[in-house]
The first five atom37 places (N, CA, C, CB, O) and aatype in JSON, in Angstrom:
{
  "aatype": [12, 11, 10, 5, 10, 1, 13, 14, 14, 8, 10, 8, 6, 0, 14, 2, 16, 0, 6, 19, 9, 10, 6, 16, 7, 0, 1, 9, 2, 9, 3, 1, 0, 18, 19, 3, 0, 19, 1, 7, 6, 10, 9, 9, 3, 19, 14, 3, 3, 11, 0, 6, 5, 19, 19, 15, 10, 13, 11, 5, 11, 7, 19, 6, 19, 8, 11, 10, 10, 11, 10, 9, 15, 17, 2, 6, 3, 1, 4, 9, 8, 4, 7, 0, 4, 9, 15, 19, 4, 14, 19, 7, 19, 13, 11, 13, 3, 8, 6, 17, 5, 9, 11, 10, 3, 6, 7, 11, 4, 9, 1, 4, 2, 19, 4, 9, 2, 0, 4, 14, 12, 7, 0, 10, 15, 15, 19, 3, 15, 2, 15],
  "atom_mask": [
    [1, 1, 1, 1, 1],
    [1, 1, 1, 1, 1],
    [1, 1, 1, 1, 1],
    [1, 1, 1, 1, 1],
    [1, 1, 1, 1, 1],
    [1, 1, 1, 1, 1],
    [1, 1, 1, 1, 1],
    [1, 1, 1, 1, 1],
    [1, 1, 1, 1, 1],
    [1, 1, 1, 1, 1],
    [1, 1, 1, 1, 1],
    [1, 1, 1, 1, 1],
    [1, 1, 1, 1, 1],
    [1, 1, 1, 1, 1],
    [1, 1, 1, 1, 1],
    [1, 1, 1, 1, 1],
    [1, 1, 1, 1, 1],
    [1, 1, 1, 1, 1],
    [1, 1, 1, 1, 1],
    [1, 1, 1, 1, 1],
    [1, 1, 1, 1, 1],
    [1, 1, 1, 1, 1],
    [1, 1, 1, 1, 1],
    [1, 1, 1, 1, 1],
    [1, 1, 1, 0, 1],
    [1, 1, 1, 1, 1],
    [1, 1, 1, 1, 1],
    [1, 1, 1, 1, 1],
    [1, 1, 1, 1, 1],
    [1, 1, 1, 1, 1],
    [1, 1, 1, 1, 1],
    [1, 1, 1, 1, 1],
    [1, 1, 1, 1, 1],
    [1, 1, 1, 1, 1],
    [1, 1, 1, 1, 1],
    [1, 1, 1, 1, 1],
    [1, 1, 1, 1, 1],
    [1, 1, 1, 1, 1],
    [1, 1, 1, 1, 1],
    [1, 1, 1, 0, 1],
    [1, 1, 1, 1, 1],
    [1, 1, 1, 1, 1],
    [1, 1, 1, 1, 1],
    [1, 1, 1, 1, 1],
    [1, 1, 1, 1, 1],
    [1, 1, 1, 1, 1],
    [1, 1, 1, 1, 1],
    [1, 1, 1, 1, 1],
    [1, 1, 1, 1, 1],
    [1, 1, 1, 1, 1],
    [1, 1, 1, 1, 1],
    [1, 1, 1, 1, 1],
    [1, 1, 1, 1, 1],
    [1, 1, 1, 1, 1],
    [1, 1, 1, 1, 1],
    [1, 1, 1, 1, 1],
    [1, 1, 1, 1, 1],
    [1, 1, 1, 1, 1],
    [1, 1, 1, 1, 1],
    [1, 1, 1, 1, 1],
    [1, 1, 1, 1, 1],
    [1, 1, 1, 0, 1],
    [1, 1, 1, 1, 1],
    [1, 1, 1, 1, 1],
    [1, 1, 1, 1, 1],
    [1, 1, 1, 1, 1],
    [1, 1, 1, 1, 1],
    [1, 1, 1, 1, 1],
    [1, 1, 1, 1, 1],
    [1, 1, 1, 1, 1],
    [1, 1, 1, 1, 1],
    [1, 1, 1, 1, 1],
    [1, 1, 1, 1, 1],
    [1, 1, 1, 1, 1],
    [1, 1, 1, 1, 1],
    [1, 1, 1, 1, 1],
    [1, 1, 1, 1, 1],
    [1, 1, 1, 1, 1],
    [1, 1, 1, 1, 1],
    [1, 1, 1, 1, 1],
    [1, 1, 1, 1, 1],
    [1, 1, 1, 1, 1],
    [1, 1, 1, 0, 1],
    [1, 1, 1, 1, 1],
    [1, 1, 1, 1, 1],
    [1, 1, 1, 1, 1],
    [1, 1, 1, 1, 1],
    [1, 1, 1, 1, 1],
    [1, 1, 1, 1, 1],
    [1, 1, 1, 1, 1],
    [1, 1, 1, 1, 1],
    [1, 1, 1, 0, 1],
    [1, 1, 1, 1, 1],
    [1, 1, 1, 1, 1],
    [1, 1, 1, 1, 1],
    [1, 1, 1, 1, 1],
    [1, 1, 1, 1, 1],
    [1, 1, 1, 1, 1],
    [1, 1, 1, 1, 1],
    [1, 1, 1, 1, 1],
    [1, 1, 1, 1, 1],
    [1, 1, 1, 1, 1],
    [1, 1, 1, 1, 1],
    [1, 1, 1, 1, 1],
    [1, 1, 1, 1, 1],
    [1, 1, 1, 1, 1],
    [1, 1, 1, 0, 1],
    [1, 1, 1, 1, 1],
    [1, 1, 1, 1, 1],
    [1, 1, 1, 1, 1],
    [1, 1, 1, 1, 1],
    [1, 1, 1, 1, 1],
    [1, 1, 1, 1, 1],
    [1, 1, 1, 1, 1],
    [1, 1, 1, 1, 1],
    [1, 1, 1, 1, 1],
    [1, 1, 1, 1, 1],
    [1, 1, 1, 1, 1],
    [1, 1, 1, 1, 1],
    [1, 1, 1, 1, 1],
    [1, 1, 1, 1, 1],
    [1, 1, 1, 0, 1],
    [1, 1, 1, 1, 1],
    [1, 1, 1, 1, 1],
    [1, 1, 1, 1, 1],
    [1, 1, 1, 1, 1],
    [1, 1, 1, 1, 1],
    [1, 1, 1, 1, 1],
    [1, 1, 1, 1, 1],
    [1, 1, 1, 1, 1],
    [1, 1, 1, 1, 1]
  ],
  "atom_positions": [
    [[-153.39, 14.58, -135.39], [-154.62, 14.58, -136.14], [-154.33, 15.11, -137.54], [-155.71, 15.43, -135.43], [-153.58, 16.07, -137.72]],
    [[-154.94, 14.46, -138.52], [-154.78, 14.9, -139.91], [-155.89, 15.9, -140.23], [-154.83, 13.69, -140.9], [-157.05, 15.71, -139.87]],
    [[-155.5, 16.97, -140.91], [-156.44, 18.0, -141.34], [-156.28, 18.25, -142.82], [-156.24, 19.3, -140.55], [-155.18, 18.2, -143.36]],
    [[-157.39, 18.51, -143.48], [-157.37, 18.95, -144.87], [-157.68, 20.44, -144.86], [-158.39, 18.14, -145.77], [-158.7, 20.86, -144.31]],
    [[-156.81, 21.22, -145.46], [-157.0, 22.66, -145.55], [-157.24, 23.04, -147.0], [-155.77, 23.43, -144.98], [-156.52, 22.59, -147.89]],
    [[-158.26, 23.85, -147.24], [-158.54, 24.36, -148.59], [-158.49, 25.88, -148.54], [-159.94, 23.85, -149.13], [-159.24, 26.53, -147.82]],
    [[-157.57, 26.41, -149.32], [-157.34, 27.85, -149.35], [-158.01, 28.46, -150.57], [-155.82, 28.16, -149.35], [-157.73, 28.02, -151.69]],
    [[-158.88, 29.45, -150.39], [-159.45, 30.13, -151.55], [-158.37, 30.98, -152.24], [-160.65, 31.02, -151.13], [-157.37, 31.32, -151.62]],
    [[-158.58, 31.31, -153.51], [-157.54, 32.03, -154.28], [-157.04, 33.32, -153.63], [-158.07, 32.36, -155.64], [-155.85, 33.65, -153.74]],
    [[-157.91, 34.06, -152.95], [-157.48, 35.33, -152.37], [-156.52, 35.15, -151.19], [-158.7, 36.12, -151.91], [-155.93, 36.12, -150.73]],
    [[-156.35, 33.92, -150.7], [-155.44, 33.69, -149.58], [-154.09, 33.12, -150.02], [-156.07, 32.75, -148.6], [-153.22, 32.87, -149.17]],
    [[-153.89, 32.91, -151.3], [-152.65, 32.28, -151.78], [-151.4, 33.09, -151.48], [-152.75, 32.06, -153.26], [-150.33, 32.51, -151.3]],
    [[-151.51, 34.37, -151.41], [-150.32, 35.21, -151.21], [-149.92, 35.38, -149.75], [-150.56, 36.57, -151.81], [-148.81, 35.82, -149.45]],
    [[-150.83, 35.02, -148.83], [-150.55, 35.22, -147.4], [-149.88, 33.97, -146.82], [-151.86, 35.54, -146.63], [-150.21, 32.85, -147.2]],
    [[-148.94, 34.16, -145.9], [-148.25, 33.03, -145.26], [-149.06, 32.44, -144.1], [-146.87, 33.47, -144.74], [-148.59, 32.39, -142.96]],
    [[-150.28, 31.99, -144.4], [-151.2, 31.52, -143.36], [-150.65, 30.37, -142.54], [-152.5, 31.11, -143.97], [-150.76, 30.38, -141.31]],
    [[-150.07, 29.39, -143.2], [-149.57, 28.22, -142.47], [-148.43, 28.62, -141.53], [-149.08, 27.14, -143.45], [-148.39, 28.19, -140.37]],
    [[-147.53, 29.44, -142.01], [-146.43, 29.91, -141.17], [-146.95, 30.7, -139.97], [-145.45, 30.78, -141.99], [-146.46, 30.55, -138.85]],
    [[-147.95, 31.55, -140.21], [-148.52, 32.33, -139.12], [-149.17, 31.43, -138.06], [-149.55, 33.32, -139.66], [-149.02, 31.67, -136.86]],
    [[-149.89, 30.4, -138.51], [-150.53, 29.48, -137.56], [-149.48, 28.75, -136.73], [-151.44, 28.47, -138.3], [-149.65, 28.57, -135.53]],
    [[-148.4, 28.32, -137.38], [-147.33, 27.63, -136.66], [-146.73, 28.56, -135.6], [-146.23, 27.16, -137.64], [-146.53, 28.15, -134.46]],
    [[-146.45, 29.79, -135.98], [-145.85, 30.74, -135.05], [-146.8, 31.1, -133.91], [-145.42, 32.0, -135.79], [-146.38, 31.2, -132.76]],
    [[-148.08, 31.29, -134.23], [-149.04, 31.72, -133.21], [-149.42, 30.6, -132.24], [-150.29, 32.24, -133.88], [-149.72, 30.86, -131.07]],
    [[-149.42, 29.35, -132.71], [-149.84, 28.24, -131.85], [-148.67, 27.47, -131.26], [-150.72, 27.3, -132.62], [-148.82, 26.78, -130.25]],
    [[-147.51, 27.57, -131.88], [-146.37, 26.77, -131.47], [-146.5, 25.31, -131.86], [0.0, 0.0, 0.0], [-145.73, 24.46, -131.4]],
    [[-147.49, 25.01, -132.72], [-147.73, 23.62, -133.14], [-146.69, 23.19, -134.17], [-149.15, 23.46, -133.72], [-146.34, 23.95, -135.07]],
    [[-146.21, 21.98, -134.0], [-145.28, 21.37, -134.97], [-146.13, 20.7, -136.04], [-144.29, 20.35, -134.28], [-146.57, 19.56, -135.88]],
    [[-146.35, 21.42, -137.13], [-147.21, 20.95, -138.21], [-146.36, 20.31, -139.29], [-148.06, 22.11, -138.79], [-145.37, 20.89, -139.75]],
    [[-146.76, 19.11, -139.69], [-146.09, 18.43, -140.79], [-147.01, 18.46, -142.0], [-145.72, 16.96, -140.4], [-148.17, 18.06, -141.92]],
    [[-146.5, 18.95, -143.13], [-147.28, 18.97, -144.36], [-147.07, 17.63, -145.06], [-146.86, 20.16, -145.3], [-145.97, 17.32, -145.53]],
    [[-148.14, 16.83, -145.12], [-148.07, 15.51, -145.74], [-148.22, 15.6, -147.25], [-149.14, 14.61, -145.17], [-147.57, 14.86, -147.99]],
    [[-149.1, 16.5, -147.71], [-149.34, 16.62, -149.15], [-149.8, 18.05, -149.42], [-150.4, 15.59, -149.64], [-150.51, 18.64, -148.61]],
    [[-149.38, 18.59, -150.55], [-149.77, 19.95, -150.91], [-150.08, 20.04, -152.4], [-148.68, 20.95, -150.53], [-149.4, 19.42, -153.22]],
    [[-151.09, 20.81, -152.72], [-151.41, 21.1, -154.11], [-151.83, 22.57, -154.17], [-152.53, 20.15, -154.67], [-152.75, 22.98, -153.47]],
    [[-151.17, 23.34, -154.99], [-151.5, 24.75, -155.14], [-151.43, 25.1, -156.62], [-150.54, 25.65, -154.31], [-150.45, 24.78, -157.29]],
    [[-152.48, 25.77, -157.12], [-152.44, 26.33, -158.47], [-153.1, 27.71, -158.41], [-153.16, 25.38, -159.52], [-153.32, 28.23, -157.31]],
    [[-153.42, 28.29, -159.55], [-153.98, 29.63, -159.57], [-155.39, 29.7, -159.01], [-153.98, 30.16, -160.98], [-155.85, 30.77, -158.62]],
    [[-156.08, 28.57, -158.96], [-157.47, 28.55, -158.55], [-157.67, 28.11, -157.1], [-158.25, 27.66, -159.45], [-158.54, 28.62, -156.4]],
    [[-156.85, 27.16, -156.66], [-157.06, 26.65, -155.3], [-155.75, 26.19, -154.69], [-158.06, 25.5, -155.32], [-154.75, 25.98, -155.37]],
    [[-155.79, 26.03, -153.39], [-154.68, 25.45, -152.67], [-155.25, 24.45, -151.68], [0.0, 0.0, 0.0], [-156.26, 24.71, -151.03]],
    [[-154.6, 23.3, -151.58], [-155.06, 22.28, -150.64], [-153.86, 21.64, -149.97], [-155.92, 21.22, -151.35], [-152.88, 21.29, -150.63]],
    [[-153.94, 21.5, -148.66], [-152.91, 20.84, -147.88], [-153.53, 19.73, -147.05], [-152.15, 21.84, -146.98], [-154.66, 19.86, -146.56]],
    [[-152.79, 18.66, -146.88], [-153.1, 17.66, -145.86], [-151.97, 17.8, -144.85], [-153.21, 16.17, -146.46], [-150.8, 17.62, -145.18]],
    [[-152.33, 18.13, -143.62], [-151.32, 18.35, -142.59], [-151.56, 17.41, -141.41], [-151.34, 19.81, -142.12], [-152.67, 16.93, -141.19]],
    [[-150.5, 17.16, -140.68], [-150.57, 16.37, -139.46], [-150.23, 17.3, -138.3], [-149.59, 15.13, -139.51], [-149.17, 17.94, -138.29]],
    [[-151.13, 17.38, -137.34], [-151.01, 18.31, -136.22], [-151.07, 17.51, -134.92], [-152.14, 19.39, -136.26], [-151.87, 16.58, -134.81]],
    [[-150.24, 17.84, -133.93], [-150.35, 17.16, -132.64], [-151.76, 17.3, -132.07], [-149.31, 17.74, -131.64], [-152.36, 18.38, -132.13]],
    [[-152.29, 16.23, -131.52], [-153.66, 16.22, -131.01], [-153.91, 17.34, -130.01], [-153.96, 14.89, -130.37], [-155.0, 17.93, -130.0]],
    [[-152.94, 17.64, -129.16], [-153.15, 18.66, -128.12], [-153.23, 20.08, -128.69], [-152.03, 18.58, -127.1], [-153.66, 20.99, -127.98]],
    [[-152.83, 20.28, -129.93], [-152.88, 21.6, -130.56], [-153.94, 21.68, -131.66], [-151.51, 21.95, -131.13], [-154.15, 22.75, -132.24]],
    [[-154.6, 20.56, -131.95], [-155.48, 20.48, -133.12], [-156.61, 21.52, -133.09], [-156.08, 19.11, -133.21], [-156.82, 22.22, -134.08]],
    [[-157.32, 21.63, -132.0], [-158.45, 22.56, -131.94], [-158.0, 24.0, -132.11], [-159.19, 22.41, -130.61], [-158.66, 24.79, -132.79]],
    [[-156.88, 24.35, -131.52], [-156.33, 25.69, -131.64], [-155.95, 25.97, -133.09], [-155.11, 25.87, -130.71], [-156.22, 27.06, -133.61]],
    [[-155.31, 25.01, -133.75], [-154.91, 25.15, -135.15], [-156.13, 25.28, -136.05], [-154.04, 23.95, -135.6], [-156.17, 26.13, -136.93]],
    [[-157.13, 24.43, -135.83], [-158.37, 24.48, -136.62], [-159.01, 25.84, -136.49], [-159.35, 23.38, -136.18], [-159.37, 26.46, -137.49]],
    [[-159.15, 26.32, -135.27], [-159.79, 27.61, -135.01], [-159.06, 28.76, -135.7], [-159.85, 27.86, -133.5], [-159.69, 29.62, -136.31]],
    [[-157.75, 28.76, -135.61], [-156.97, 29.84, -136.21], [-157.04, 29.83, -137.74], [-155.52, 29.73, -135.76], [-157.17, 30.88, -138.36]],
    [[-156.95, 28.64, -138.34], [-157.09, 28.57, -139.8], [-158.46, 29.05, -140.24], [-156.85, 27.13, -140.29], [-158.57, 29.77, -141.23]],
    [[-159.5, 28.67, -139.51], [-160.85, 29.1, -139.87], [-160.99, 30.62, -139.75], [-161.89, 28.41, -138.96], [-161.64, 31.26, -140.58]],
    [[-160.38, 31.21, -138.71], [-160.41, 32.66, -138.55], [-159.77, 33.36, -139.74], [-159.69, 33.06, -137.27], [-160.16, 34.48, -140.09]],
    [[-158.79, 32.71, -140.35], [-158.09, 33.29, -141.49], [-158.83, 33.05, -142.81], [-156.68, 32.71, -141.58], [-158.37, 33.49, -143.86]],
    [[-159.97, 32.36, -142.76], [-160.76, 32.12, -143.96], [-160.44, 30.83, -144.7], [0.0, 0.0, 0.0], [-160.86, 30.65, -145.84]],
    [[-159.71, 29.94, -144.04], [-159.35, 28.66, -144.64], [-160.42, 27.64, -144.29], [-157.94, 28.19, -144.15], [-160.88, 27.57, -143.15]],
    [[-160.83, 26.83, -145.28], [-161.78, 25.75, -145.05], [-161.0, 24.58, -144.44], [-162.51, 25.33, -146.37], [-160.01, 24.14, -145.01]],
    [[-161.45, 24.09, -143.29], [-160.74, 23.05, -142.56], [-161.64, 21.83, -142.35], [-160.24, 23.58, -141.19], [-162.8, 21.96, -141.94]],
    [[-161.09, 20.65, -142.64], [-161.8, 19.39, -142.4], [-160.89, 18.47, -141.6], [-162.25, 18.72, -143.73], [-159.73, 18.27, -141.96]],
    [[-161.43, 17.92, -140.53], [-160.69, 16.9, -139.76], [-160.81, 15.59, -140.52], [-161.25, 16.76, -138.29], [-161.91, 15.18, -140.92]],
    [[-159.7, 14.93, -140.73], [-159.69, 13.66, -141.44], [-159.56, 12.53, -140.42], [-158.53, 13.6, -142.49], [-158.46, 12.12, -140.06]],
    [[-160.69, 12.04, -139.99], [-160.7, 10.99, -138.98], [-160.46, 9.63, -139.61], [-162.02, 11.0, -138.23], [-159.92, 8.73, -138.95]],
    [[-160.85, 9.46, -140.86], [-160.6, 8.24, -141.61], [-160.15, 8.68, -143.01], [-161.88, 7.31, -141.67], [-160.84, 9.45, -143.67]],
    [[-159.01, 8.18, -143.45], [-158.43, 8.65, -144.7], [-158.67, 7.73, -145.88], [-156.98, 8.83, -144.53], [-158.71, 8.19, -147.03]],
    [[-158.83, 6.46, -145.63], [-158.99, 5.5, -146.71], [-159.92, 4.39, -146.24], [-157.62, 4.93, -147.15], [-159.91, 3.99, -145.08]],
    [[-160.72, 3.89, -147.18], [-161.61, 2.79, -146.87], [-161.09, 1.53, -147.55], [-163.08, 3.1, -147.32], [-160.78, 1.54, -148.74]],
    [[-160.98, 0.46, -146.78], [-160.45, -0.8, -147.29], [-161.5, -1.88, -147.13], [-159.13, -1.2, -146.56], [-161.91, -2.2, -146.02]],
    [[-161.95, -2.44, -148.25], [-162.92, -3.52, -148.23], [-162.14, -4.83, -148.23], [-163.91, -3.43, -149.46], [-161.72, -5.31, -149.28]],
    [[-161.95, -5.39, -147.06], [-161.13, -6.6, -146.92], [-161.72, -7.79, -147.67], [-160.97, -6.95, -145.45], [-160.98, -8.69, -148.07]],
    [[-163.03, -7.81, -147.85], [-163.66, -8.91, -148.59], [-163.27, -8.91, -150.07], [-165.18, -8.83, -148.45], [-163.21, -9.96, -150.69]],
    [[-163.01, -7.74, -150.62], [-162.63, -7.64, -152.04], [-161.12, -7.8, -152.25], [-163.08, -6.3, -152.61], [-160.67, -8.11, -153.35]],
    [[-160.35, -7.59, -151.19], [-158.89, -7.61, -151.28], [-158.39, -9.04, -151.52], [-158.25, -7.03, -149.99], [-158.81, -9.98, -150.84]],
    [[-157.5, -9.19, -152.5], [-156.9, -10.51, -152.78], [-155.45, -10.57, -152.29], [-156.95, -10.82, -154.29], [-154.75, -11.55, -152.54]],
    [[-155.01, -9.53, -151.58], [-153.68, -9.48, -150.96], [-152.57, -9.65, -152.0], [-153.56, -10.56, -149.89], [-151.6, -10.38, -151.79]],
    [[-152.74, -8.95, -153.14], [-151.77, -9.06, -154.23], [-150.53, -8.2, -154.0], [-152.42, -8.67, -155.54], [-149.47, -8.47, -154.57]],
    [[-150.65, -7.17, -153.18], [-149.51, -6.3, -152.89], [-149.36, -5.12, -153.82], [0.0, 0.0, 0.0], [-148.38, -4.38, -153.72]],
    [[-150.3, -4.91, -154.74], [-150.21, -3.76, -155.65], [-150.14, -2.45, -154.86], [-151.41, -3.73, -156.62], [-149.42, -1.53, -155.24]],
    [[-150.89, -2.36, -153.79], [-150.9, -1.15, -152.96], [-149.54, -0.93, -152.29], [-152.0, -1.25, -151.9], [-149.1, 0.21, -152.14]],
    [[-148.9, -2.0, -151.91], [-147.59, -1.91, -151.26], [-146.57, -1.29, -152.21], [-147.1, -3.3, -150.79], [-145.77, -0.44, -151.83]],
    [[-146.61, -1.74, -153.45], [-145.6, -1.31, -154.41], [-145.72, 0.14, -154.81], [-145.67, -2.16, -155.62], [-144.73, 0.74, -155.24]],
    [[-146.9, 0.74, -154.69], [-147.08, 2.12, -155.15], [-147.18, 3.15, -154.03], [-148.31, 2.21, -155.99], [-147.02, 4.35, -154.27]],
    [[-147.44, 2.71, -152.81], [-147.64, 3.65, -151.7], [-146.33, 4.37, -151.36], [-148.18, 2.92, -150.45], [-145.34, 3.71, -151.02]],
    [[-146.31, 5.7, -151.45], [-145.07, 6.43, -151.19], [-144.68, 6.53, -149.72], [-145.19, 7.79, -151.75], [-143.56, 6.93, -149.41]],
    [[-145.6, 6.19, -148.8], [-145.31, 6.37, -147.38], [-145.43, 5.1, -146.55], [-146.23, 7.4, -146.82], [-145.35, 5.17, -145.32]],
    [[-145.63, 3.95, -147.17], [-145.62, 2.69, -146.44], [-146.86, 2.41, -145.61], [0.0, 0.0, 0.0], [-146.75, 1.84, -144.53]],
    [[-148.03, 2.79, -146.11], [-149.27, 2.51, -145.38], [-149.55, 1.01, -145.33], [-150.44, 3.24, -146.05], [-150.08, 0.51, -144.33]],
    [[-149.19, 0.31, -146.39], [-149.51, -1.11, -146.51], [-148.27, -1.97, -146.34], [-150.16, -1.41, -147.86], [-147.17, -1.57, -146.72]],
    [[-148.46, -3.15, -145.76], [-147.37, -4.13, -145.67], [-147.98, -5.52, -145.54], [-146.42, -3.81, -144.46], [-149.15, -5.67, -145.2]],
    [[-147.17, -6.52, -145.81], [-147.59, -7.9, -145.59], [-147.26, -8.3, -144.16], [-146.9, -8.87, -146.6], [-146.22, -7.91, -143.62]],
    [[-148.15, -9.07, -143.55], [-147.84, -9.65, -142.25], [-147.11, -10.98, -142.47], [-149.13, -9.84, -141.38], [-146.8, -11.32, -143.61]],
    [[-146.85, -11.71, -141.42], [-146.11, -12.97, -141.53], [-146.87, -14.06, -142.28], [-145.75, -13.46, -140.15], [-146.28, -15.08, -142.64]],
    [[-148.18, -13.85, -142.52], [-148.98, -14.82, -143.27], [-149.3, -14.31, -144.68], [-150.28, -15.13, -142.52], [-150.21, -14.83, -145.34]],
    [[-148.58, -13.32, -145.14], [-148.74, -12.72, -146.46], [-150.13, -12.11, -146.67], [-148.48, -13.76, -147.53], [-150.7, -12.18, -147.76]],
    [[-150.64, -11.51, -145.6], [-151.9, -10.79, -145.67], [-151.59, -9.3, -145.55], [-152.9, -11.26, -144.56], [-150.72, -8.9, -144.78]],
    [[-152.31, -8.49, -146.3], [-152.1, -7.04, -146.26], [-152.55, -6.5, -144.9], [-152.88, -6.34, -147.4], [-153.61, -6.86, -144.39]],
    [[-151.72, -5.65, -144.34], [-152.06, -4.9, -143.12], [-151.93, -3.42, -143.44], [-151.14, -5.32, -141.92], [-151.11, -3.02, -144.27]],
    [[-152.73, -2.63, -142.78], [-152.83, -1.21, -143.08], [-152.46, -0.38, -141.87], [-154.24, -0.86, -143.55], [-152.94, -0.65, -140.76]],
    [[-151.6, 0.63, -142.05], [-151.28, 1.59, -141.0], [-151.81, 2.94, -141.47], [-149.72, 1.65, -140.69], [-151.07, 3.76, -142.02]],
    [[-153.1, 3.16, -141.23], [-153.79, 4.33, -141.76], [-153.19, 5.65, -141.28], [-155.24, 4.28, -141.38], [-153.31, 6.67, -141.97]],
    [[-152.55, 5.66, -140.14], [-151.94, 6.88, -139.61], [-150.85, 7.45, -140.5], [0.0, 0.0, 0.0], [-150.54, 8.64, -140.41]],
    [[-150.27, 6.62, -141.37], [-149.24, 7.09, -142.3], [-149.82, 7.69, -143.57], [-148.33, 5.95, -142.65], [-149.1, 8.37, -144.31]],
    [[-151.1, 7.46, -143.83], [-151.73, 7.87, -145.1], [-151.66, 9.38, -145.3], [-153.18, 7.4, -145.14], [-151.9, 10.15, -144.37]],
    [[-151.34, 9.78, -146.52], [-151.32, 11.2, -146.88], [-152.4, 11.53, -147.91], [-149.93, 11.6, -147.42], [-152.43, 12.63, -148.46]],
    [[-153.27, 10.57, -148.15], [-154.43, 10.74, -149.04], [-154.03, 11.12, -150.46], [-155.37, 11.79, -148.47], [-154.63, 12.0, -151.08]],
    [[-152.99, 10.46, -150.96], [-152.57, 10.72, -152.34], [-153.4, 9.94, -153.34], [-151.09, 10.37, -152.52], [-153.44, 10.3, -154.52]],
    [[-154.07, 8.89, -152.89], [-154.97, 8.06, -153.7], [-154.28, 7.2, -154.75], [-155.96, 8.91, -154.37], [-154.95, 6.62, -155.6]],
    [[-152.97, 7.1, -154.71], [-152.25, 6.27, -155.68], [-152.65, 4.81, -155.51], [-150.72, 6.43, -155.5], [-152.82, 4.1, -156.51]],
    [[-152.8, 4.35, -154.3], [-153.17, 2.95, -154.04], [-154.55, 2.63, -154.61], [-153.14, 2.65, -152.53], [-154.79, 1.53, -155.1]],
    [[-155.45, 3.59, -154.53], [-156.81, 3.39, -155.03], [-156.78, 3.08, -156.52], [-157.69, 4.63, -154.76], [-157.47, 2.17, -156.99]],
    [[-155.99, 3.84, -157.25], [-155.88, 3.62, -158.69], [-155.15, 2.33, -159.02], [-155.17, 4.79, -159.34], [-155.39, 1.75, -160.08]],
    [[-154.27, 1.87, -158.16], [-153.48, 0.68, -158.43], [-154.2, -0.62, -158.07], [-152.19, 0.75, -157.68], [-153.83, -1.68, -158.58]],
    [[-155.18, -0.58, -157.21], [-155.84, -1.79, -156.73], [-156.67, -2.43, -157.83], [-156.72, -1.48, -155.51], [-157.65, -1.84, -158.29]],
    [[-156.29, -3.63, -158.27], [-157.02, -4.28, -159.37], [-158.42, -4.75, -158.98], [-156.22, -5.44, -159.88], [-159.25, -5.02, -159.85]],
    [[-158.68, -4.86, -157.7], [-159.97, -5.37, -157.22], [-160.92, -4.26, -156.73], [-159.74, -6.36, -156.1], [-162.05, -4.55, -156.36]],
    [[-160.46, -3.02, -156.73], [-161.29, -1.92, -156.24], [-161.59, -2.05, -154.76], [0.0, 0.0, 0.0], [-162.66, -1.64, -154.3]],
    [[-160.65, -2.61, -154.01], [-160.84, -2.81, -152.58], [-160.57, -1.56, -151.76], [-159.96, -3.92, -152.1], [-160.88, -1.52, -150.57]],
    [[-160.0, -0.54, -152.38], [-159.65, 0.7, -151.68], [-160.46, 1.85, -152.25], [-158.14, 0.99, -151.78], [-160.68, 1.92, -153.46]],
    [[-160.88, 2.76, -151.39], [-161.58, 3.96, -151.86], [-161.27, 5.12, -150.94], [-163.1, 3.72, -151.93], [-160.89, 4.94, -149.78]],
    [[-161.46, 6.3, -151.47], [-161.23, 7.52, -150.71], [-162.43, 7.77, -149.8], [-160.98, 8.73, -151.66], [-163.56, 7.42, -150.13]],
    [[-162.16, 8.38, -148.68], [-163.22, 8.7, -147.73], [-163.38, 10.21, -147.74], [-162.91, 8.16, -146.29], [-162.39, 10.94, -147.7]],
    [[-164.63, 10.68, -147.79], [-164.87, 12.11, -147.75], [-164.44, 12.67, -146.41], [-166.34, 12.43, -148.0], [-164.34, 11.95, -145.42]],
    [[-164.18, 13.98, -146.39], [-163.77, 14.64, -145.14], [-164.82, 14.42, -144.08], [-163.56, 16.15, -145.36], [-166.01, 14.31, -144.38]],
    [[-164.38, 14.35, -142.83], [-165.27, 14.0, -141.74], [-165.9, 15.21, -141.05], [-164.54, 13.2, -140.74], [-166.97, 15.07, -140.46]],
    [[-165.27, 16.36, -141.11], [-165.9, 17.54, -140.5], [-165.24, 18.79, -141.02], [-165.81, 17.49, -138.96], [-165.62, 19.89, -140.63]]
  ]
}
């Protein structure tokens, strides 16, 4: 399960992610991270069987947690299958099938939004956090 974590400034100095990994035994993969003096945000991938435990522990530590059930919205009617998304996606979410039609593997998405900016038809958009 993909989770979006938002860390308030007062939590930047604490090793919250490391503590959650150690306390839950969850193998957490950090897909994307952004940290500056004002905020910190991570998109992480957590095994489904550990997700609730990880969510609960992060919330106890004061971290804002959102489950990302859908990461990107694709309007197939607007898509012209040009491949612009394929060329810019850093993790291979998009590919052509045998009929040169775009196919999407949303599970690979890290919500970097590069494809959204590259799509000449505006067929892709970001989806707000789900919970």
